[in-house]
N, C-alpha and C positions, 0 to 999 in steps of 0.2 A: 727127915722131911725137908730141911733147908737145902741139903745137897741135891735131893731129887728135883726141887724147884729150880736150883741153879742149872742142873743138867738140862732140864726142859727149856729154860730160858736160852741157854747157849745153843741148843738144837734149833730153836725158832730163829735165833739171830743168824745162825749158819745158813738155815734154809732161805732166810730173807736175803742175805748177801748173795747166795748162789743165784736166786731168781733175779736179783737186780743185775748181776753181772751178765746173765743170759739175756736179759731184756735189753741192756745197753748194747751188747754185741749185736743183737738182732736189729735194734734201731739204727746203729751206726751203719751196718750193711745196707739197711733199707734206704737210708738217706743217700747213699752213693748211687742208688738206682733212680730214685725220684723223690726229691725233697718236698715237692709240692703236695704229695699225698700223705706226708708224715703226719700232718695235723689230723687226718681222718683215721689214723691207725695206731696212735699212741694211747697211753692210759688216760681215760677220761673219767674222773670220779664225780663230776658234777653235772654230767650231761642231762640226766633226767630232771634236773631242776631248771636248766636253761632252755631245753627244747620242748616246750609245752604246746606249741601250735601243731596240730595234727592235720596233715594233708588228706583231704577226702579221697578215698579209693574208688576209682571207677573201673568196673570190670572190663577187662580186655583179654580175650582168650588168646593164648599163644598157640598157633597151629603150625606144626612142622611143614616146611616147604618140601616140594617134591623135586625141585631142581637138584642138580649134581652138588654134592657136598664139597665145601672148601677144605675139609679136614680128612686126612687119610686115617681111617680107623683101624688099619691093619695091626698096629701094635697097641691099640687101646683095649685093655682087657675088660673094662666095665661093659656089660652087655646093654645097658640102658644109658643113653647120653643125650643131652640137648645143650647146645650152645646158642645163646641169643645175643643180639645187639642190645645193650642196656638202654641206649637212648631211644630206640624205636620199638623195641620189643619183638623185632622180627627174628626168625630163626636163621642162624648162620649154618648150622650143621646139626644132624641128629641121627641116632640109630635106636630103634626100639623104644622111642620116646613115649608112645601111648600104651605100651604094654603094662599090665598090672605088676606092681612091685610092692614090697613091704618097705615103708619109708623110714623105719627105725626112728632115730632121734631127729630126723628132719621134720617129724611130726611137731616138734617143739617150735618150729617157725610159726605154725598156725596157733599154737598155744599162746605165744607171746603177742601175736597180732591181735587175737581176740581179747587178751588181757588189756592191751593198749586201747581197745575200743571202749573199755569199761572203767579204766583207771581214772580217778579224779585227783588223787593226791599221791605223788610218787614218794613222799616222805612219810606216808601212813605206816604206823608201826604194825608189825605182824609177829606174833609169837609162834614159833615152830612147834606144832602139836605132834603127838604120837602118830596120828593118822597120816601125816605127811610122809612118814618113813615106812609105813606098813608094807611089807613084802619086798621092799627095794633091795635090802641086803641079800635076801635069798635069791633074788633075780640077778644079783650082781650088777645092778643098775648104777649109772653114774650119779653122784651126788655133789652138792655144792661145797660142803665143808661145814655147814651149820649143824647143830645138834638139837635134840629135843629141849624145849623150854627156852631156847635162845630167842632173843627179840631182835628182829632186823626190820628192814623197810621194804615196801613194794619195789622201789627202784633197785635195791640190791637183788631181789628175787628175779627181776627181769634180766639183769646181767647173769645171774646164776643159772637161769634156764638155757641161755645161749652159750656163754663162754665155756664153763666146765660141763655143760649139758646136764645140769642138775635136775633129776627127776623129782626130788623133794621140793625144789623151787616151783616146778610146774604144778604139783599137787597143792602147795600152799596158795598159789594164785587161783587155782580152780576152786578151792573151798572158800577163799575170800570173796570171789566174784559171784559164784553161783551156789554156794552152799554144799556142793558135793562135786566129785569128779564127773559123775554121770550127767548132772545138769549142765556142767561146763562143756562136756562133749556135745551136747545138743547145740550149744552156741557155736561150737567149732563146725559142726555139720551145716548149720544155717549159713555160716560165713562161706563155707565151701560152695554152697549152692549160689550164694550171692555173686561169687567170683566165677561161677560157671565151671567149676572143677568136676567134670563129668566122670572122671575115673577115680575119684577120691571119696573115701568114707572113713570116719574116725570112730574108734571104740574106746580110746583112752587119750590122756593128755601128755603122756610121756614117751610114746613110741615103743614101749615094751611090746614084744611080739604078740599078735593076735591075728588069726587068719582073716578077720574082717576089717582090720586096720590097714587100709590099702590106699595106693595112689599111683601116679605115673610121674616120670621125670618132667613131662610136658606140663602136667598140673602143678608140680612143685615149682617149676620155672615161673608159671603165671602167679602163683602164690608169693614167691620170693620177690619177684619183680614189683608186685603191688606193695608188699610189706616194706620194701626199701624206699618207697615214696613217703613213708612215715619217718620224720626226722629223728625221732627217738629210736626207732628200730634201726635205722641206718647207722646211727652212732654206736649202738651196741654191737651190731653185726660187724662193724669195721674197727672194733677195739681189740687190741691184742692182749691187754692185761689190765685188770681193774683191782684197785685196792679197796677192800671192804672195810668200812669204818668199824672201830671198836664196838663191842656189844656188851651186854650184861654178863656174858660168859667168856668171851674172848676179848680181853682188855687191850690187846695189841692189834686186833683185826687180822686179816690175812689177805693173800693175793689170790685172785682168780685168773688163771691163764686160759686163753682161748685154746680149744683143742686144735684149731687150725694153726695157731701160733706155735704150739708144740711141734707140729709136723714141719713147719717152716724152718725150725732149727736144724732139721735133718736135710732140708732141701733149700739151702740159702739162695739158690738161683731163682727161686720163686718170690723172694722178698722184693717188694717193689712192684711185682706184677700182680700177685694175689694180695688184695688190700682188705679182705674180710671173708668170713665164711662160717659154715657150720658143718660138722661131721656127724655121721651116724653109723652104728653097727649093731647088728644082732647076728647070730648064726644063720637065721633064716633069711635075713635081708642082705647079708653080705656088707661090704663097705660102701658107704654112701657119702656124697659130698655136695654141698651147695656153696659155690664160691663166686665172689665178684672180683674181676681182674681188670687190669688196665694195660693196654699195649699201644705204645706210640700215642698216648693221649686219648685213646678210644676205650670205653668200658664195655666189658662183656660179663654175662652171667652164665656160669657153667654148672650144670647139674649132672651128676653121675650116680649110678646105683648098681648094686648086684655084683660088685667085684669080689672075687673069692678072697676070703680072709685066711691067711696062713698063720695059725696060732703058734705062739712060742711061750706056752705056759702050761703047767699042770692043771688038770681039770678043776681042782679045788682051790686054785689061787687066782689072784687078780689077773685080768686080761692084759696081754701085751701082744700087739700084732707085729710079727717079724717083718713083713713086707707091706707097707701101706700102699697098696695098689691104687687106691682112689687118688692119692696124692701123686703117684707116678703118672697116672693117666692125665691129671691136670697139668703136670709139667710138660707132658708130651703135646697136649692140645695147645697150651699157651705158647710153647716154643714154636709150633707150626705157624701160629698167628704172627709171632715175631719174625720168623723167617720170611713169611709172605710179605710183611710190611717192608722188610729190608730189601727184598727182591724188587718190589714196586718202586721204592725210592732209588734203587740203583739204576732204574730205567727212566 
């Protein structure tokens, strides 16, 4: 028993050291690109306590422009793309932006925004119930790392829904706020109507596949653009790693890594350009990405969806995507923006 405990402790320590090294490497590379944005992208463990003032959201529909695109989509493999100017909300480039898509885990952007509309105390204790995990393992859904009967807080669940894309965190928030997922989905659809998301309809809070859980990248751009005006959402969306406080079950706590951060380790050239985001994937939806980036001091919001996922895993094992095409597309588009900026400055 003692030896087993020691092995587990050594394993956790090893994992912590590995994660710390990766984080420091990423942060070091990031600071070489743009030190001024580092504050918005490093681990923030107290943000939900300090950022309590919520900015009112005013609906402003993002409508794709019809003028010639500034982006060459020849090598962009995602069939549905929209790039907007973050400051103005105006569309810079788009293709297939109003087509119906399955949003996969980008659904969780709405889940967290609705939760923020109703949260009173970010430090409120929440016990993880059996209902919050029901069907998730069978669906191979992403989870946070919490287990049944673990006691955490609303703030940790908000991080858990975005960073590791935890479906269990989404269900815990839904039950806490509305009493059931179905009632919470009603709030999500009411919010979609408030924001004028004409191509969007939700049937769940997690983004698990349902033929009636639909949206468009234009709608997701409107949603994300508005959500980012909420200071708590912005902090979470632009956090790369969050340390979860010790709980009644996990006395050491654990680290939540952003799924976007995990991708940036493979594409370090995007560190400093991509300052936050949320990924999504189901077989039916393909690879999806909502990211906020900065090029020459100017911020952009990029939404892509429908990229083909090339699997590299046996059907009965955990998912691993061999080629993250959504990240490759983001690299292509942000690089074009950088080249455009350099071209203009040279003249």
